[in-house]
N, C-alpha and C positions, 0 to 999 in steps of 0.2 A: 428156331430162337436158340443163344450160346448157351453154356455152360453157364451156371453163377461161378461169381469167383471165391473163391477158398477162405475160410475166416483162418487168421493165424492165433493159432493159439499163444498159453502164457510162455511155453519153453522157446519159441521161437524169438520172439521179445527178451527171454534172457539171456538167452547165445548171444543176441546181437547188443546186450547192454555189455557184456562182458567183452567179446571183440573192442569195443569200441575203448573200454577202457585199456585194456590190454595196449591197444594201441598208443594211447594217452602215457602210457607210464612205458616209456622208450628207453628203455637202457643207457642208449649214448648221449640222451641227456641229461643225464644224473649228475649232475654237480660234488665232485668229491673233494674235499681239504683235506688232505693230509696231515699231522703231524708229527716233526719227527719223535719229538719228545715232550712230557709235560712240566709244566713248571707250578709251583705253586705261587696261591696268589693269585694268575691273571685265567681270566675267563676266556675260555675256549672258543674261536673263531669258526672251527674249522666241523660244520657241521655239511650235513650227508642231504638232500633236497634235492626236488626235480627245481626246474625255472619258476619264479614267482613264488617258492614257497616264504620267500623272507618278505617278499609283500604280505603277503596272506598272514605270516606271523606276527609284524608290524600292525594291521587290520583287529588279529583278534585284540592283541596289547591297548588298542586303544578303547578298543570296546569294555575289554576289563576297567579301565581307570578313564576315560577322558566322558565316553560316553555315560558310565555309573553315573558320574560328577555332572554331568548337562543333566539326567535323569531326577535328582536328588535334587535340584538347584531351585532355591524358594520353598522347600518344604522344610518346617520343624516339626521336630517331634522328640520336643522337651519344653518343660513346663518353666519360666524364665518369671522371677517374683522383680515384679518391677513397682513395688510399693515404694513412696518415698519416705527413705530414710530409716527402712526394713537394717542396712547392713552397716550403717551409720555410729559406731560408738560413742560420738562424742556429741550428737543428740539426744533432749532428753524424749520419755515418752509424750509429754503435756507439750512439747512444742512438735514432736512427728503429728500429735495430732491437731493442734493446729492447722500445722502447716497444711494435711492434708484435706480438714475441712476448707480452708481459704479457696486452696486450687480446684477442689470439685464446685463449688461454690461459682467460682471464676467460670470452669466451663460449662456448665449450667446457664449465666448471662449468658456467657458468650453467644451459646446457642439460641436461645430465649431473644436477645437483643440484635439480635443477626439483620433481622426486616422489620426493627424501630425504626420510627423517626427520630431523629436528634430531641432528645428533650429541650434543650436551649432555642431552638427557632421556636416561634411563635406561628401556626398556619392562618390565614385567612381566608376569608370568602367573601367578596364582594365587598371588601373593607371593612369586613366586622371576623372579630377575630372568633373560631371556633369554641371554643370553652364560653365564651359570652354567649355564644346561641344555644349551647348546647343545655344553658341553665333555664329556658324557655320562659323568659320574664321580660315579651315583649311587651309591648305597650298595645293595650288594646282598649279603640275610640269606646265614649262613652256612645254614639249609636250603634254601636254592633253589640248584638246578644250571642257574642262567639260560646258564651257558657251554657247558654240556654238552648241554642240552634238545635233545632230538629226537635224540641220536647214543648210540647200545648198542657194545659193546664185542663184539667179534669173536664171544669166548668162547660171549657170553649169547645173543649172535643163533643161533648153531648149537647151544646147547643147547635153545631153545625153537624154533627152527624147522629145525634140521637133521633132524628125523627120529629126537635120538636119539641120534646116532652119536657125537657124543663124548663122551655116556656112557658109550658101552662100549666105547671104544680101552680099552686097558690103557696104563697106565705103567710107566716102562721101572724106577722105583726100586722098586717094589713087588713081592715074590715071595711064592708060596704056602711052603706048610710043604716041599715037596717041591722049593726050588728054583729053580724055573719064578714066569714073572712073571704076578701076581695079579689082575683087571679088578676096580675099586674096584663100590661099588655106587651104587646113584642115590644113595641119601640121603645117603651120602658126599659125593661130587660135589656134592649139591645144597649143603651146608652152607659146603665148600670155596669155592663160587663165593660164594655171601653172605659170609663172610670177606674175600673177594678183593675183594667189591665195594663194604664195609664203608672198608679199608685205602683204598680210590682215594679215597673222596670225603673221608677222613680228610685224603689229602696236599692234596686239591685244596684243601681248608677253612683248610690250614697253608698254602698257597700265597695265597690271596686276601687274608689276616690282613696273613701277612709284603707284599704287595704295598701293600695298604691303609696301613700304618704307613710303607712308603717315600712313598707317594704325599702322606700328610700331611704327613708331612718335608718333599719335596719343595716342599709349598705354601707351606711354614714359610721355606724359604729363598729362594724367588721372593719372598714378601712382603718379605724382607729387604733384596733387591737390589733391586728394583725403583722403589722411591724413586733409584735410579744411574741410571734410562732414561730417555728424555725424557719430560718433561712430560706429551707430547702422548697417551700412549700408556696413560698411569695411568689408573684407572675414575674415574669421577666424587666416588665415594664417599671412596676414599683422598686425592682432590686438595682435597677440601673439609676433611678431617682437617688434612693438612697448612700450608694455611691457615692463618697468627695471626689467632686472634677478637680482632675491635674490642673494645677497653678500654670499659668502658660509661661513660657520662658520669650527671651527679648525675639528668638529667632521665629515664633510664631505670629507675635504679635506684627512684626514687618511684615509676616507673609499676608496677615490679616486685613494692612493697609496699607498694600499694595491690591490686595481686593476691590476695594473701594476708590480707587483712584480712577480719574478718567480714562476712557478705552478710547485706542484711534478713531478717527470715526471712515466709514469706508469712501473714498476720491471717488470721483466722477468715472466713467468708463472711458479706457483708452480707443480714439478716436483712429479709424482706418482711415490710409490716404486717401480715397476715391471719399470717404466722409470731410473730412479735412478742405478737400478739393472742391466740393459739392457748397460747402457754406461759405467760402471766400468766394466764389463764384454770385452766389447771393447777393450777398454784402458790398460786392462790386458793383453789382445792378441796381443796388436799391439806391446806392449813394450814385450813381450816373440818373439815376430817375428822378432824384431831390435835385443834380445840379440842372438838370434839363427844367425842370421846372421852377426853381430861381431861375435859369435865363432868358424864360418867357413873364417871367414880372408874378408867378404864383407863391403864397405865401406858403412857405413850408410849416403843416402844424407840426407841435413837439409831443409825436409818437415815441418820442423814446426817453418817458420821464423815468426815469431810477425807483424801482419798487424795495419796499422793504421785503430782506432773506428773509421768505416764509420755509419753517420744517414738512418733512416731507408727508410728518406725520398728523400735519395743523388738519382741524378739522372743519375751520369754516364756519363755525356754527355764531354766527354775526356778534363778535367782536369786533373790534377798533382794530380794522386790517392794516391803516394808514401810519399808526403809533408806535413806535417802538419801546415804550415802556417796559424795560426788561429789568427790574432789579434784581440784584443780582446779593446772594447774601451770603456773608462772610465772618469767621470767627477771628478774635482779633483782642490779644491779650484783653481776655476773659469778659468779653464784653461781643454782642450781634453786629455786624454793622452791613448795612445797607446799601448798595451802591445806587444812585437812578437817575444818570444823564449827569453825571459830575456831582452833586448833591449827594452827601454822606450824612445817614441817621448814626448815631450811636446809642446805643445804651435806652433806656426810659429816660430820657432828657426831651427828645424829638418826640417819642409818642406822646409826651404830655402836653404839647404843643396844640394850637388851635386851630380852628381849619383851613383863615387866612393864611397862617403859611404852609400847609399845606396845597392849598389851592392855587398862593402865590410860587410855588416851590414848580408844583406841576405846569403850570400855566409858562413859565420859564424855562422848563424843558421840553415843550413846545415848539416856543420860538428854539431852541437851539436846533431843535429836530425839523423844522423848517430852514434854519438857516445852512442845515451839515446835509441836508438830504441829497445833493449832488455827489458831495463823499463819501456818502455811506456804501459801502461796496462795490467802492472803484476797484480793489483789485478783481472782482470777477468782471468788470465790463473791461477793464482793460486787456485782461486776458483772452475775453471774445474777440478784442476791435485787435488784438497785436499775433491772432493767433498765425496770420500766414506769413511772420516774420516779418516784415516791412514796415514796420513802425515808424522807425526815423525817415523813412521815403516819403508816406504818405502824412504825415502831422499837417506840413502845410496844405494839404487836399482838406483835410477834416475839421481844419482850423473854421472856415467857413461855415461849418453845418451849423451854428448856433440857432436856437429856434426861437423865432418871434410870432408875434399875433398881430392880424388886423390891425387893429389899435394905435400899435405900437411902431408901427413903420407908413413913412408917409410916401408922398410919391415919387421924389425925391431917391429916397433912401430907397425906395423901391426897383430905379433903375440903377443905382449901383449896382444895387446887388445884382443885378441882372449881368452887370458890364464883368464883375467880379467874379461870376460865377462863368459867363464865356470865356474866361480868360483862365478859368482853371482846366489841368486837363481832363478827359474824360476819364473816367474810371473801369470802360469796358473796349474793349481792342478786339480786332480779329486779326485774323493771321494773314499774314503777308502770304503771297500766292505767287510771287515773285521777290524778284531782286530790289528792282525800282519801287515797288510796294514798301518793302522794309526800310526803303532809302527816302521816300516821303514821308511815311511814318515820323519818323528819326530826325530827318531836316528841321532844320531852324530851334532846335531844343536844347538845351543843355545839357552835359554828362549827370549832373542827378537826374534830369526827368527823360533823358533817356533810356535807364536804370528802370525807371518807376514804370516808362511802358511797356519793356520789356518782361517787366514781372507780370504787370498786369496783364499781356499778352497770354501769359504762359498761364496763368490762375484763369484765364477764360475760357482758354482752351486745351485743361485737363486734359490727357487720354480717356480716364473713367467718365468722361462726360458726354460725348458723342465718340461714333463707332471710327470719323476722317481726321479725327483729332491729332490722334496718333504723327499719320501722315504729315500734317501742316509743322506740326512743330518738329520734325525730322528735315523737311528743308527749313524750318527758321535757321536749323544752327549752321546748315552751309550757306543761306543766305549771311547769316552774321560772321562768318568766318569773311569772308567777300568784304563786308564793310569796313572788319578789322584791316585789311588790307586798304582798301580805299585811302581809311583815317591814317597809316604809317606811309602810305606814300605823296601825303600831300604836302608842302612844306609851309608852314613848320609841320610838324606830323602832331597828331594831337597826344601823344601818349598818355595823358592823363585817363582821356575817355578812354583809351585803350583798357588800361588798368582797371577802371570801372566794368568796362562788357566781361573780362573774364569771369566776375561772379555767374554769370548770365551763360558763358557756357559752359561752366563747371557745372550748371545745373542738370543744364542740357545734355552733358555729356554722362553724367549719370541715369539720367535715366532713358538714355538711346547711344548706348556703349557700341552698339554692331555701326549705328548709322555714323557716329561720330567717326571712329576711326574710318569708314567708309570716304568719308569727307576727306580727313587730314591726310587719307591715301592716295586720293586725285591728287591734291595739293601738292603732297612730295614730288609727284609724275611728272604732273604738267610743269614742275620748275626744270626737274632733271632733265626732262626731253628737249625744253629752249635753252639751256647750257650746254646739251650736245649739238644738237643747230647751231648756235652758236661756234661754237667747236672748230664744227666740219666745214665752215662757212669761211670765220677770221683768223683759225687759226690759235686764237686764244679767247676765253674769256674772262670777262669780268667778275669782280666778287658780288655774292647775292647781293639783291638792294634790301634796302632796312623792312619791308614786310614781310622777306621770306623770313629773314633774322627773329622778327614777330611769331611767325608761324614757329619756327622752332623752337620758341623759348615756352609760346604756350602748350607744345606738346608736350614738351617736362612737367609742366603746371598739371597738364589731365591725365596723360597714362604712364604707367610706372616704367621706373628708366631701372630698377633693378635686374627687370625678368631676363633667363638667358637671351630670350630670341621671344620677342614681342611684334607683330604685327603691323605696328606704328611705331617706336620705338628704334629697333633694329633699325627699318631703310633711313630713318633720322638719321642716326650715328653715322650710318655711311655715309649719308650727303655729308654731312660734317666734315669726315676725313676725308673723301674723296674731292671736295673742293682745291682743286692743282691751279690758283690762279694768280698769276705776276703780280709782284706788288711793285706798282709807278710813282704808287703818294702818301701822303702821309692819311687820306681816305681808306685807302686800299689796305695804310698798318690797320687800320682801327676796327675796319671789319675783321681783320684775320683776330684780331683780340678777343675781337664780342665772340667768334665763333670758338676759340680758345677756351673762353669763358662758359659756354655751353657746353662745350666737350669734357669740360672738370664735373660741372653740372651734370650730366650723362653718367659719366662711371665713377662720381664720389661714392655712392652704397654699392656698387658690385664691385670696385676696383679694379672694374677690367683695364690692363695695359692696351696703350692709344699710342705708337709712337709717334704718330703725324704732329701730335701734339707735341711731345718733345721735340721732334724735327723744328717745329713753325716757331717755337718762342727761340732756341738757340737763333732760325735764320734772323725774328726779328733783333736780338742782342748782338748779333755779329753787326745790325744797321750800325749799331752805336758803338762801335769798335772805327778808330780813326787810322791804326797802322794796320795794313792787312797781307803781310808780306811775313810769310812763314808762321802763321800762327798755330800749329800745330793740330788742327783740326780742319773741317771738311761740312762741308752747308750744303744741302740738298735741293732740288728746286721747289717753290717759286724762287728760290735766295738763288745771288752768286756771288763767287768769292771775289771779283771785282768788277766792277761796272759802272755806269753812269748812277743807277739809284743804288746804289749800296751804300750809299751816306746818307739816308734819311735821317735816322737820330743824331747823327753826329754836332755836337751844338757850335753852332756860330762864334758866341760868345761865353767862354768859362763863369765869367761873370756873372749872368743872369743868372746861378745857381741861387744867389744868392737870395734874391727875391721872389726865389718860388715859391711855391705852398701847395700841399698835395690836393689833387683835386680828382676826383671822377672822370672819365671820358665822356663825352654826349654823346646818345644813341643817333643825332641827328646830325654829329660827323660823317658818319657813313654816306653820306649823301652827298651835303656839300660843307664845307670846312673856310671861312674867312678869317684869316691871320692877314693883320694890317700890317704886322710890325716886327723887327725882328725878331725881339723878346717873348712877345707872344708863340710864335714861333718854338722857339727853344722851349718855353715852357710849356708846351704841349706836348715835345719832345720827351723831357723829364717825364709828365706825367704816364706818356706810352710808355718807359722805359721801367717806373713803377706798376703798374698796372702788370708790366711780361715779368717782374720780378714776384710780386704778390703770387700768380699763377704759378709761377716755378715752385717757389715755395709750399706750396700747397701740393703741388707732382711729388716733389721732393718727400713729403710726410706720408701722402697716399701709396707712394710704390717701395717702402721701403722696405717691405717684406719678401721683395722680389730677388730669386736666386742672382739675376745678372744686373742686379742693382748699380754695379759700380763698372759696370762696361755701358751702362746705360748715357749714366750720369759725367762718366770719364769725357769725354768732351764741353760739354758744359764750367764743368771743373776748371776745366785749363782755361776757357774763356776770360769766367770771371777774377782770376787769382793772376792773370799774365796781360791781358788786354785790354779788358774793360776799363776807360778811366776812372775809376772811380775816385778819386783823391778830389774831381774838378765837382763830379754830383755833391749837391748838399748831405746832410748828416741823418736826414731820415732816409734816405738812400743809401748812406755806408753802412748803418745800422743793420736794415732788412737782407745786405750782399755779405754782411758778417754771419747774420742769422743763416741766410741758407749753404756758407762754405760747413758752420760748423754743421748741420744736419745731412749735408751730403756726407764731411769725412770721417761724421760717428758711425754710418752706416755703411762705409767703404770697408767690408770686411771680408778678406778671402774666402771664398763659400768656393763647392767642388762643381763641377757643372755634372748635368744632369745624362748617366749616363746608365746601361742598361746593367742586370743583374746580372752578375755571371755563374752560371751552372754548373756542372759538370755534365758532360755530354753522355748521350743516354748509348750502352753498345748495344749493338743487335744480336740479338738469340743466336745461339749456338747449338750446335748437336749432339757435341761431343757430349761424353761422360762425364761429370764430375767425381774426381777420385777423392777420400779421404783416409788420408793413412790413419789408421788404430794400430792404437800401442798397446795397449789393454784387451786382452783377451777373455771369457768367461765369465762366470757374475761376479759383483765383486764384494766382499768380501770385509768385516773389520779389521782391523790393525790388532787392538787389545780384546782383553777377556770381557771389559763391561761391553764392550760396541757389539761381540758376539752374540753375548747372554740376551743383550736386547733386543737385538734382530731375533733369536729364537722367540723369546715372549713376542716381540710383533705380531713372529710367523704365527704360534700356538692360537693367540687372541684372535687374528683373520680369520684360521680355521674353524675354531670352533663358534665365532661367528656366522660365518655362514652355515654351519650347520644346525645352529641355533634357527638363523630365518627359515632355512630348510623345513625345519621340524615344526615350524609355527603354521608354516605357509601348509603343509598335509593338515595339522591339526586343523587348520582352518576349514580346506574342503572336505575332510573326514564331518563335521560338526554342519556344513551346510549342504551336505548329503545328506545326515540323515535328519533331518530338519524337514528336506523336500519330500523324504519316504512320509513323515510321519503326513505331511497334508498332504500326499497323493492316498495314504492308506485312511484319511478319514474322509476324503473328498468322495472314496472307493466306499467306504463305509454308507454315507449319506446319499449315496446312487442306488446302492444296493437297497436303502430301507426304503428310497422312494419308488424304488420298483415293486418292492413287494406290494406297496400300498397303493398301486396301482392293481397291480393284477387281484389284488385282493375287492377293490373298488369296484375291476371288470367282470368277477366272480360276482358281487352280489348284484351287479347292473343283467347280467346272465340272467342271475336267478331269477329276478323280478321280475323280464318279460319273459319270463317263461309264465311264471304263475300267471301273467297279467293274459297272455293265451289263453292257457288252461281255462281261465275267470271267462274270458271272451266264448269260448268254443262251447262251455255248458251252456252261456246264453243263449 
């Protein structure tokens, strides 16, 4: 085993402590601030000490000042007299005592009423006032023995629970035949007991009734004298009755009158499109069934009898429902007016009349009802019948639905009715599966009937009624487009029928916009391909036929033309502008002007510039110029500056303009134009020139905002002012000519052309240093004495401000450190006490276990 370690004695510890102290006090680290001489009134900053001495001094200074203030915070060691008015010499002693007494009572009252409910509110329970329920003055039924509940009389108790001894006792008043007292039998005693109990019960009931009467009388007397008592003790309800009600002003009276006026009645529920389509189909099916029965000779019963309007709240409890005798009561001129089916009874005069008069009036009213039964609530019936929006179209078909009985119709009338039913239009139609089906369905009918057939076909095959109806109606749009093209290709074209068909096309386009756009695109593509094939074969193509012009017009009606790019209208406008066909006849001029009208309609909203439109109008006016040498302008194809067909619009006789009247060009002139005389030809030429000038006027106002307006209309201005023989034209054309020149000349202002904005070129990045000449060196000082003083004060202020901030931060850190030390000290003290408690408990537990072991060992 090794030697045990040597124990360090106290001398070694002292020696080591001195050595460490000597090492810390290194003379080379001592800071000595020497001062050359003393100055009176100035604090000395030349202290001698080790590093950190100034910091310890600052900490000691804070402990002496700031720490003491923190520890004495919120601690008072003075008695302050806070009695009210104690040091107020202006208040009298009596006033001081009263104010103190009132403040004391107010303080106690506030504490006492802190959790009390408001005295003004009256509490209730199941609709009864709690104050009334506390009086315990509830009414007790006469048959209820609440007062005697659980209390039995002595005799009854003795008779039932006393072993029957009372029944065996003899009464003194009853004696037997021998003069001796006779005991009553049990039956007699029971009857006597019952009579006595009933009598007592009756007496108690009389006493209760008398007490109830007296209580009510006392309550009434109390109410009569209650008003004489203090106002505070009176209940809230009585106090409100005693108060005088304020008089209502005009505004309140008007508000109350408005409250009694008639309220708006709720209308019927709005129906969805599916419900409307279903009801319309059912109505058409019913009408078709009636027509078929009439066609077969069967009599149609009157199933559509108009019933009187009944309220939703009517109970139908045995009253006469057919009669509408509902008198209305009104107040007028101080008398009651009762209006009853046209008869007026005023005041008491008609009330004193005999029963005969009233009976006559009632009978008269019934006759009027029967006479006007068909007109009652006719607006409701008309709404139901015209719900589909085809009132005018179906009036003729519904006129024949007059009901009649079998006794009223003879055999001839029945046959006539059947023939009339055969001539009527059916009410239900199947959707056509092909174009031939549609053509067979519409052929032979006038235009109005064709529209009715199409409308009924759409209603009977609405997309919400069946799964395949959507595809059927989509096909119907294409078939209808093809049918419109056939109508336009006929000679003469049926333009009125086409005009009525556009409504049906618009309805189908709103239902199926994608299918409609695809169908119209297909039509445009087919026409463009046909024109390309003709150009490849013949080298030139003719203007589009009337059916294609109608398709272009329908496109502008069905689809928006103001979109920047649209899948239908944009190709249609390109088709119009790309038509470059030679103008060989007046029919071609008419077709070209129709295309110009369509182009103006396409660009009227978007104001898109269309140069082909301006060039074509210039070429049409060039056809009316007689002298085509040195014109000063040039025309573009399909027009020629000189040639065989360059004089199509030149008048053969200038005198023909005197008999000319302005007319619109017929669309049928695009196919065939029949002009028998030269006068008719000149008139048509003037109409074409008038149409061209109208379009030119519209274009001049449409493109007024363009920057290149003057360049666009410069050739047209030259043609109109110098070369067009306007003097030989009628006065209407001369006025139009002047308006066009005025519009163009008013807008011909010099506008700069659009150019790119000029910008300064951005130089390349250079790596050479940037040299800046510095003329003022050093810190800039003030020139005057005031400026230098101001700078000195600013510098001193900044210095003091920074020092104050620094000291505040140090004080804050010091206080935070002290607070943390307090918290840690409290925690350590608490841990020490807990540790002591656990130690004492462990000692007690050990002593108890040792004592228990000793006891067990003894046993």
